[in-house]
N, C-alpha and C positions, 0 to 999 in steps of 0.2 A: 729340929722339926724337919719332916721330909719336904723335899722340894715341891712347891706348888700347893702346900697345905695352908689353911687359914691360921693366922696368928692371933694373939690376944688383942691386938689393935685392929683386928679385922682387915688387915692388908694382906693381899696375896703376894706371895714371893714368886716373882716370875722365874721361869727356868733360865738358867745361865748357860751361856755358851762362851767358850773362851774366845774373846775378841781383844783386839788391841786398843779400841777406843770406846768400849762399853756400848757399841751399837747393837740394838736388839736384832735378833735373827729375822730372816726375811719373812717367815711365816708367823710372826708375832701377832699381827692384827687379825689373822684368820683363826687363832686358837685361844686367845687369852681373855676374851670378854664376851659376855652374853649379847651385848648390843652389837658388837662387831660381827659376832656370828650370825645374829638375826639379819643384820643389814646385808651381809655378804650372801645370805641365802636367797635374797631377792635378785632375780636375773637382771632387772633394769638397773638396780643399785650397783650390782657387781660390775655390770658393763660400764656404768658411769664412772665408778671409782677406778676400775682398771684402765679406762681410756683417758682418765684425767690425772693420774698420779704424776705424769710427766709435765703437768702445767706448773707455772710459778707458784700458785697457791698450794697445789698438792705437794709439790716438792718442799715447800716451807713447812707444811704440817708434818711431813715425815721427818724433817730435820728436827722439829720441836720434840717429837716423840723420842727421837734417838738421843737427845741430850740428857734425859733422865729416865731411868727405868723404874723408879719407885712411884708407881701410880696404882691406885686401887681401881676397882671395876667401875665405879661411878665416874671417876675422873676420865677413865679411858672412854667410857660411853659418851660422855659430854664432848670429849675431844673429837671423837669420830663423828658425832652429830654436827659439830662445828665444821669439820672437814667436808661432810656431805653438803651442808648448807653453802659453804664457800664454793664448792664445785658447781652447785646449781647457779650461784650468782655469776660465776665465770661463764657458764654456758649462755646465761641470759645476755651478758655483755657481748659475748661473741656473736650471739644471734642478732643483737641490735647492730653490731658492727657489720654483719653480713647483709642485714636489711638495708642499712645506710649505704653500703658499697653497691648493692644491687640497684638501689634507687638512683645513685649517681650514674652507674653504668646505663641504667634505663633512660635517665634524663639525657645523658650524652648521646645515646642512640637515637632518642627522639629528636634532639637538636640536629643531628646529622641528617636524619630523614627530612626534617623541615628544610634544612639548607639545600638538600638535593632537590626537594620539591620546588623550592624557589628558583634554583638554577634551571630546572626543567621548564618552569613557567617563563623565566626570562628568555631561555633559548627558544621556546615556542613563540614568545612575543617578538623576539628579534627576527626569527624566520618569517613570521607573519608580516612584520614591518618591511623586510626586504622584498618579500613577494608583492606587497602593496606598492612599494616604490617602483618595482619593475613593471607592474601593471600600469601605473601612472605614466611611466616613460613611454610604454608602448602606445597608450592612448594618445599621448601628446604627438608622437611620431605619426600615428594614423591620422590625427587631426590635421597635422601639417601637410601630409601627403594629400589628404582630401582637399585642403585649401589650394594646393598647387594644381590638382586635377581640375578644380573649379575654375582657377585662373586660366589654365590651358584651354578649357572648354569655352570660356568667355572670350579669349583672345583669338589670335590667328596663328597659323602654322607657317613659320619662316624657315623653310628648308635650306639646306646647305647650298643648293644651286642658286637660290635667290640671294642669299648672303654674298656668295662669290660674285654674282652679277652686279650687286651694289658696289662692292669693292672695285670691280673692273671698270664700271662706268665712272666712278669718282676719280680713279687713277687716270683713266683715259682723258677725262675732262680737266685733269690737273687741278683738282679741287681737294684741298686737305680736309678730311672729315672733321678735324678739330678747329678749323678756321670758322669765322662767322658765316661765310657763304656755305661751307660744308654742313655746319650744324643746322642752318636754316633749311637746307634742302632735306636733310635727314628727318628733321622734325615734321616737316610737311609731308614727307613720304610716309612716315609712320601713321600720321593722321588719316591719310587716304587709304592706307592698308587696313586700318581698324574700321573704317566706315564702309568698306566694300562688303558685298554680299557673299562672295565666295570665300571659303576658308583656306583654300590652297593657293599658294603664291608660287609662280614660276618666273623664269627669266623674261619671258615676253611681257608679262604684266609689269615687272620692274622697269623694263625699257620704256614701256608706254608712259608710266608715271614720271620717270626721270626726264624723258623728252619734254613732257608737259612743263615740268618744273624748270628746266633749263631755258625753254624758249617762250614761256607764257608771258613774260614781261615784254618781249619783243612783239608777240601777237597782240597784246593789249594796246601797245603804242601804235601798232599798225592800224587798229580798228577804231582808235580814238580820234575824232576830228581835229582836236586841238594839237595833237602830236603827230598826226599822219604825215604832214608835210615836212616835219622836222626830223623824222627818223632817218638814221643812217643805213637802214637796211637796203641792200642792193637786190635787184631782181636776179634770178638765176642766170649765170653766164651762158653763152651759147655752147652747144655741145662741142666738146673737144674731140676732134677726129681720132685722136689716139685712144680715147676711152669711151667710145660711143656705147659699148656694151655695159657700162657701169652707170648706175643712177647718180644723180647729184643730191648730196645730203648736206644739211646744215651742221656746222661744227661749233660747239661751245667748249671753250677751254678756259680754265681759271675763273669760272663764273661769268665769262663774257662770251657773247656770240661773235665768232670770228668771221664767218662767211660760209661760202660753199666749197664743197670738195667733190671732185669727180675722179674716180680711179679705183684702184684695188683696195680692199679692206681685209682685215683679219677674219678668221673663221667665225667670230662672234658678231661681226658686222658693224663695228663702231670705231675701231682703231685703224688709222691709215697704215697700210702695209703693202709694199710693192710700188709699182709705177702709178703716179697720179699727179693731179694738178689742183692747187689750192687757190681759190679766188676770194680774197679778203674784202669785207665790206668797206674797208678803208681805202681800197683801190689797189692794194699790192697783189702781186701774183707770184706763185711759187710752183715750179715744175721740176720734177725729178723723181728720185727714188726715196721710199719711206720705209722705216722699220720701227716698230713699237711706237707708231704715231709721230715719229720725228724724221726729219730729213737726214739722209745718210748717203754717202757716195757722191756721185756727180749730180749736180743740180744747179738750177738758176733761180735767183730771187730778184724780182724787179719791184722797186719801190714806186709809189704813185708819183713821186717827183722826178722820176727818170733815172735814178741811180740803179745800177745793175751789178750783182755779184754772180759771176759764173765760175764755178770751181767745185772743190770738194767740201763735203759736209760730214759732221759726226755729231750724233745726239742733238740735231736741230741747230747746230752752230757751225759757222764757217771754220773749217779745220782742215789744213793741208794746203796744197797749191791752189791759188785762185787769182782771178783777174777782177779788179774792181774798176768799173767804168762810170765816170761821172756824166751828168747830163750834157756837159760841154765837150764831151768826147775825150777828155783826159783819162788815161788808163794807167793803172798801177799793177805791176806783176810782183807777186810776193808770196810768202808763206804765212798762213794764219794758224793761230792756236786759240781754241775756245772763243772764236769770234773776233779776235784782235790780230792785227798784223805784227809779226815778230821777226826780228833779225833784219838782214839786208834785203833790199828789193830795188826795183827800178821803176821810174815813172816817165812816160812820154807825154809830150804836149799834144794838143789836139791835131796839129798838122804833122806830127811825128818827126819834126826837124830837130828837136832838142830832147835831151834826156837828163834825168837827175837820179843820183843815188839816194835811196830812202832807207832809213834805219828806224825800225819800230813804228812805221807809218809816217815819219816826219822827214821831209826832204833835207838832205845833208849838204850835197854839193852837186854841181853840174858835171856831167861826164860826157865823153864822146859817145857817138852812136855805136861805135865798135865796142866800147866798154859796156854800154848798156846791153848789147846783144850777149856779151860774155856773161854778164851777171844773170840774165834770163836763162841762158843755157846751163849755167851751174846750178840754178834753182831746180831745173828739170822741165822747163817748158820746151815744147817742140816748135811752136810758131814763135820764134824769138822777136818777131816784129808784128804787133797787132795791126789789124786793118784800120784804115782811116775811116 
């Protein structure tokens, strides 16, 4: 029978092409069945088949067709229908996979957007919190400054000049600010400054208040009948001819009223400076040169019991060459250091007929008058024999 003609068993004999493995020709599905031809005539079906022959299911169908070429038209049509149905199932699965994938991507994108929104909100919240903290700090500082301004307005203005004057007066009076006397004076001074009407404080006001504090006890005792007769306060001494141009002022040192001073003062008017005389309430007198409120250089100090030191001074103490004369007229020539006799010296009796060598203020042995003069000359005295 001719190739392609129907046989008795109604099977079509497919055209044969010489192949090594009985694989049907490439155009077999396009020419050998009515169903295949009808399906391939449809554009969509042709597109689906041609685009899906390389899928796993499509490749499996082609392999199945290629294993046996003895198929009739019905079988081929059924196989093609199965192939088409399988391809449609594959596309549905792929479509479901695409939808699932896009859903996952969409969900991930949505999660990222939510996270970014939360980060932005947190950032904005942090910035708002920081700004609020800064505003609170500024408000606190402004409140503190306001409180300080109110305190300044309610208090008094203690200028540098007034503070320096307080230091000067306490130092001149030899009062330690941290001592009981010093703290008492400062406390009372502050009370008076706070109670005053004027808000500006100058050196003159400080001097007025400190003078009152230093001498008010003495004034009270002088005006109290019970203590007026017992007070040790001495009347002002007679005018010293050497210092008539200078006023007599009261001196308080170390929390105690010492007496009267007449002479030169420093530029502030309270520390003894230059030539002057001090008259103590206890009866002592001191005449000579002063510096920084202390005796310095040549000066004479006379105790109320009659002892006299005539010689050199430094920082208010006997220091250098000096003569110490007792009330009985015994005289000692020697060198002093910080108020005490040091080293070798000589002492004469009141009638100047005998002399003794003195070491550190203590008589050691009797010496001749010639030896006594030699000791005095070696020390540096010009008048080697004191007057009787």
